[in-house]
FIDO-591098 format. One record per residue (C-alpha): residue in one letter; x, y, z; residue number from 1. Coordinates in steps of 0.1 Angstrom, whole numbers. Layout:
<atoms>
ATOM  type   east  north     up  seq
ATOM     A      X      Y      Z  NUM
...
</atoms>
This chain:
<atoms>
ATOM  type   east  north     up  seq
ATOM     X    206   -221   -153    1
ATOM     X    210   -183   -155    2
ATOM     X    221   -164   -187    3
ATOM     X    226   -128   -195    4
ATOM     X    205   -119   -225    5
ATOM     X    189    -89   -244    6
ATOM     X    151    -86   -241    7
ATOM     X    132    -59   -259    8
ATOM     X    164    -38   -262    9
ATOM     X    173    -41   -225   10
ATOM     X    200    -61   -207   11
ATOM     X    182    -89   -189   12
ATOM     X    187   -121   -169   13
ATOM     X    171   -154   -179   14
ATOM     X    165   -180   -152   15
ATOM     X    155   -213   -167   16
ATOM     X    148   -249   -156   17
ATOM     X    128   -279   -170   18
ATOM     X     95   -262   -163   19
ATOM     X     98   -224   -163   20
ATOM     X    117   -196   -180   21
ATOM     X    119   -163   -161   22
ATOM     X    132   -130   -175   23
ATOM     X    143   -102   -151   24
ATOM     X    154    -67   -161   25
ATOM     X    177    -51   -135   26
ATOM     X    176    -16   -150   27
ATOM     X    138    -15   -146   28
ATOM     X    136    -21   -109   29
ATOM     X    143    -58   -112   30
ATOM     X    111    -62   -132   31
ATOM     X    100    -98   -138   32
ATOM     X     92    -93   -175   33
ATOM     X     82   -129   -183   34
ATOM     X     71   -160   -165   35
ATOM     X     68   -187   -191   36
ATOM     X     55   -223   -186   37
ATOM     X     74   -243   -211   38
ATOM     X     54   -275   -215   39
ATOM     X     22   -255   -222   40
ATOM     X     39   -227   -241   41
ATOM     X     20   -203   -218   42
ATOM     X     31   -168   -208   43
ATOM     X     16   -157   -175   44
ATOM     X     25   -121   -175   45
ATOM     X     11    -93   -196   46
ATOM     X     37    -84   -223   47
ATOM     X     49    -50   -233   48
ATOM     X     33    -43   -267   49
ATOM     X     63    -24   -281   50
ATOM     X     95    -39   -295   51
ATOM     X    116    -20   -270   52
ATOM     X    113     -8   -234   53
ATOM     X    119     28   -225   54
ATOM     X    138     38   -194   55
ATOM     X    116     60   -172   56
ATOM     X    128     88   -150   57
ATOM     X    121     87   -112   58
ATOM     X     90    109   -114   59
ATOM     X     76     95   -146   60
ATOM     X     40     86   -150   61
ATOM     X     35     49   -148   62
ATOM     X      7     50   -174   63
ATOM     X     31     65   -200   64
ATOM     X     54     35   -200   65
ATOM     X     50     -2   -206   66
ATOM     X     26    -12   -177   67
ATOM     X     35    -48   -182   68
ATOM     X     50    -77   -163   69
ATOM     X     57    -77   -125   70
ATOM     X     69    -45   -109   71
ATOM     X     73    -38    -72   72
ATOM     X     53     -8    -61   73
ATOM     X     73      9    -33   74
ATOM     X     72     31    -12   75
ATOM     X     36     37    -24   76
ATOM     X     12     31    -53   77
ATOM     X     -2     66    -56   78
ATOM     X     23     94    -58   79
ATOM     X     22    125    -37   80
ATOM     X     37    146     -9   81
ATOM     X     45    127     23   82
ATOM     X     60    139     56   83
ATOM     X     91    119     66   84
ATOM     X    103    132     99   85
ATOM     X    105    170     95   86
ATOM     X    108    168     56   87
ATOM     X     80    168     31   88
ATOM     X     90    145      3   89
ATOM     X     75    137    -31   90
ATOM     X     67    100    -35   91
ATOM     X     67     90    -72   92
ATOM     X     38     75    -91   93
ATOM     X     37     38    -84   94
ATOM     X     68     43    -62   95
ATOM     X    104     46    -69   96
ATOM     X    114     10    -75   97
ATOM     X     99      5   -110   98
ATOM     X    123     32   -124   99
ATOM     X    154     22   -103  100
ATOM     X    186      7   -117  101
ATOM     X    195    -23    -97  102
ATOM     X    229    -39    -93  103
ATOM     X    229    -77    -92  104
ATOM     X    249   -108    -83  105
ATOM     X    243   -142    -99  106
ATOM     X    245   -168    -71  107
ATOM     X    248   -203    -86  108
ATOM     X    225   -219   -112  109
ATOM     X    192   -208    -98  110
ATOM     X    195   -176    -78  111
ATOM     X    201   -139    -84  112
ATOM     X    203   -111    -58  113
ATOM     X    194    -75    -68  114
ATOM     X    202    -44    -48  115
ATOM     X    193     -7    -49  116
ATOM     X    202     21    -25  117
ATOM     X    178     50    -27  118
ATOM     X    195     84    -28  119
ATOM     X    162    103    -23  120
ATOM     X    147     83      5  121
ATOM     X    176     66     23  122
ATOM     X    165     30     22  123
ATOM     X    184     -1      9  124
ATOM     X    162    -25    -12  125
ATOM     X    174    -60    -18  126
ATOM     X    155    -88    -34  127
ATOM     X    166   -123    -42  128
ATOM     X    149   -145    -68  129
ATOM     X    153   -182    -68  130
ATOM     X    138   -206    -94  131
ATOM     X    129   -240    -78  132
ATOM     X    110   -265    -99  133
ATOM     X     76   -248   -109  134
ATOM     X     80   -220    -84  135
ATOM     X     97   -186    -84  136
ATOM     X    106   -176    -49  137
ATOM     X    112   -139    -40  138
ATOM     X    129   -128     -7  139
ATOM     X    128    -91      1  140
ATOM     X    149    -71     26  141
ATOM     X    142    -33     28  142
ATOM     X    163    -14     54  143
ATOM     X    157     22     65  144
ATOM     X    191     39     67  145
ATOM     X    175     73     74  146
ATOM     X    170     91    107  147
ATOM     X    132     92    106  148
ATOM     X    103     69    105  149
ATOM     X     96     60     68  150
ATOM     X     59     56     59  151
ATOM     X     57     30     31  152
ATOM     X     34      7     12  153
ATOM     X     47    -23     -7  154
ATOM     X     24    -39    -33  155
ATOM     X     29    -67    -58  156
ATOM     X     20    -49    -91  157
ATOM     X     20    -81   -111  158
ATOM     X      0    -78   -144  159
ATOM     X    -13   -111   -156  160
ATOM     X    -27   -120   -190  161
ATOM     X    -65   -120   -191  162
ATOM     X    -86   -147   -208  163
ATOM     X   -124   -146   -208  164
ATOM     X   -128   -179   -190  165
ATOM     X   -102   -173   -163  166
ATOM     X   -113   -179   -127  167
ATOM     X   -100   -155   -100  168
ATOM     X    -91   -171    -67  169
ATOM     X    -91   -146    -39  170
ATOM     X    -77   -155     -5  171
ATOM     X    -98   -182     12  172
ATOM     X   -123   -166     36  173
ATOM     X   -129   -136     14  174
ATOM     X   -166   -126     18  175
ATOM     X   -166    -88     11  176
ATOM     X   -146    -65    -11  177
ATOM     X   -143    -27    -11  178
ATOM     X   -146     -9    -44  179
ATOM     X   -118     18    -45  180
ATOM     X   -125     36    -77  181
ATOM     X   -157     50    -92  182
ATOM     X   -171     24   -115  183
ATOM     X   -199     21   -140  184
ATOM     X   -204    -15   -128  185
ATOM     X   -196    -14    -91  186
ATOM     X   -207     22    -82  187
ATOM     X   -188     48    -63  188
ATOM     X   -155     43    -45  189
ATOM     X   -162     32     -9  190
ATOM     X   -190      8    -18  191
ATOM     X   -189    -27     -3  192
ATOM     X   -198    -58    -23  193
ATOM     X   -204    -94    -13  194
ATOM     X   -178   -118    -28  195
ATOM     X   -178   -137    -51  196
ATOM     X   -213   -126    -64  197
ATOM     X   -227    -91    -61  198
ATOM     X   -251    -68    -80  199
ATOM     X   -240    -41   -104  200
ATOM     X   -254     -6   -106  201
ATOM     X   -283    -19   -128  202
ATOM     X   -292    -46   -102  203
ATOM     X   -279    -74   -123  204
ATOM     X   -257   -102   -110  205
ATOM     X   -220    -94   -112  206
ATOM     X   -192   -120   -106  207
ATOM     X   -162   -106    -88  208
ATOM     X   -142   -138    -95  209
ATOM     X   -144   -134   -132  210
ATOM     X   -134   -108   -158  211
ATOM     X   -154    -92   -186  212
ATOM     X   -145    -95   -223  213
ATOM     X   -117    -73   -236  214
ATOM     X   -143    -53   -256  215
ATOM     X   -160    -41   -225  216
ATOM     X   -139     -9   -223  217
ATOM     X   -139     -9   -185  218
ATOM     X   -115     -9   -155  219
ATOM     X   -121    -20   -120  220
ATOM     X   -102    -19    -87  221
ATOM     X   -112    -34    -54  222
ATOM     X    -97    -48    -23  223
ATOM     X   -105    -76      1  224
ATOM     X   -122    -59     30  225
ATOM     X    -97    -57     57  226
ATOM     X    -70    -82     65  227
ATOM     X    -70   -116     47  228
ATOM     X    -76   -148     66  229
ATOM     X    -50   -168     45  230
ATOM     X    -19   -157     25  231
ATOM     X    -27   -171     -9  232
ATOM     X    -45   -162    -41  233
ATOM     X    -43   -169    -78  234
ATOM     X    -59   -176   -111  235
ATOM     X    -70   -207   -130  236
ATOM     X    -70   -207   -168  237
ATOM     X    -94   -235   -177  238
ATOM     X    -88   -234   -215  239
ATOM     X    -51   -237   -209  240
ATOM     X    -54   -260   -179  241
ATOM     X    -29   -238   -160  242
ATOM     X    -31   -226   -124  243
ATOM     X    -11   -197   -110  244
ATOM     X     -9   -192    -73  245
ATOM     X     10   -167    -51  246
ATOM     X     17   -177    -15  247
ATOM     X     27   -149     10  248
ATOM     X     30   -141     47  249
ATOM     X     -4   -128     57  250
ATOM     X     11   -110     87  251
ATOM     X     36    -91     66  252
ATOM     X     12    -86     36  253
ATOM     X    -22    -86     51  254
ATOM     X    -42    -70     23  255
ATOM     X    -50    -79    -13  256
ATOM     X    -60    -55    -40  257
ATOM     X    -73    -64    -75  258
ATOM     X    -70    -44   -106  259
ATOM     X    -84    -52   -141  260
ATOM     X    -84    -34   -174  261
ATOM     X   -110    -50   -198  262
ATOM     X    -99    -27   -226  263
ATOM     X   -105      4   -206  264
ATOM     X    -69     14   -201  265
ATOM     X    -51     18   -234  266
ATOM     X    -71    -11   -248  267
ATOM     X    -51    -35   -225  268
ATOM     X    -65    -67   -212  269
ATOM     X    -48    -77   -180  270
ATOM     X    -53    -79   -143  271
ATOM     X    -34    -81   -110  272
ATOM     X    -39    -97    -77  273
ATOM     X    -18    -75    -54  274
ATOM     X     -7    -86    -19  275
ATOM     X      2    -54      0  276
ATOM     X     12    -42     34  277
ATOM     X    -10    -11     34  278
ATOM     X    -47     -5     29  279
ATOM     X    -48     11      4  280
ATOM     X    -28     26    -25  281
ATOM     X    -19     60     -9  282
ATOM     X      0     69     23  283
ATOM     X    -27     93     35  284
ATOM     X    -55     67     29  285
ATOM     X    -36     40     47  286
ATOM     X    -29     63     76  287
ATOM     X    -66     72     78  288
ATOM     X    -75     35     78  289
ATOM     X    -49     28    105  290
ATOM     X    -33      4     80  291
ATOM     X      0     22     73  292
ATOM     X     34      6     78  293
ATOM     X     62     28     90  294
ATOM     X     98     15     88  295
ATOM     X    118     27    118  296
ATOM     X    154     40    115  297
ATOM     X    177     10    112  298
ATOM     X    148    -15    108  299
ATOM     X    146    -41     80  300
ATOM     X    113    -52     66  301
ATOM     X    117    -88     54  302
ATOM     X     91   -110     37  303
ATOM     X     88   -137     10  304
ATOM     X     66   -145    -19  305
ATOM     X     63   -178    -38  306
ATOM     X     48   -177    -74  307
ATOM     X     38   -212    -86  308
ATOM     X     28   -219   -122  309
ATOM     X     14   -254   -127  310
</atoms>
């Protein structure tokens, strides 16, 4: 069942079945604002703390807005100047999609298609969301209608609620992670750590598959080192007896980043496992790492995600 509703002062779509209730906001990039497990009364996604969303402009700072729910980060995470053919263009912070106003079509009782045509960058962005039993399936089709190669990073910026006893489940086969921001715990950006257990700067044991308490006042960001062996990751919440898993194509999205704020960013307590097609965050860094995707003129990038909540 799909209904048109108001959610935090925005027009929204509610997809609902026996197990899950999903809320999508077309005017905020097709943001998935809520993924709610009905039998456990469990909200998976970090919720906007205010009573109303604000509509950001294209070049807005992501940190000045809600920083909640599941946004698509495209065509980059970090903003900055990028050469596209013979033009130097400004990529917005966390990409363009999170600020974009999508049109949509409801297709039956369980599916909605959302579309955006970028006037600045010349791509057409289409995503289809389908609710099936305990799984939200997302199909993406991004087509370059421009005349030049389009360097781009797509990342799943999906902010999950944190709980102190949660268990992070990185892709099977993960043995090493790369710290990508200077950290009081993990040291300077560029430092490698064994997974799931490493040593912090003080030499004490540090678990990369757990989170610190909300009172820690810290943030961390690290990536699986190189390409993943399997396209799945997730979180188990023992006290809730709830498991979240995202399954993805490891050939299309071969990298996984992890972000957590343990009170260090605005006092928020959330984290994100982020399958991505670039390594990592910024176009110039991905190019330097020989891990940058370039969408050719007329080419369509297509991939799928399945978010299961059980």
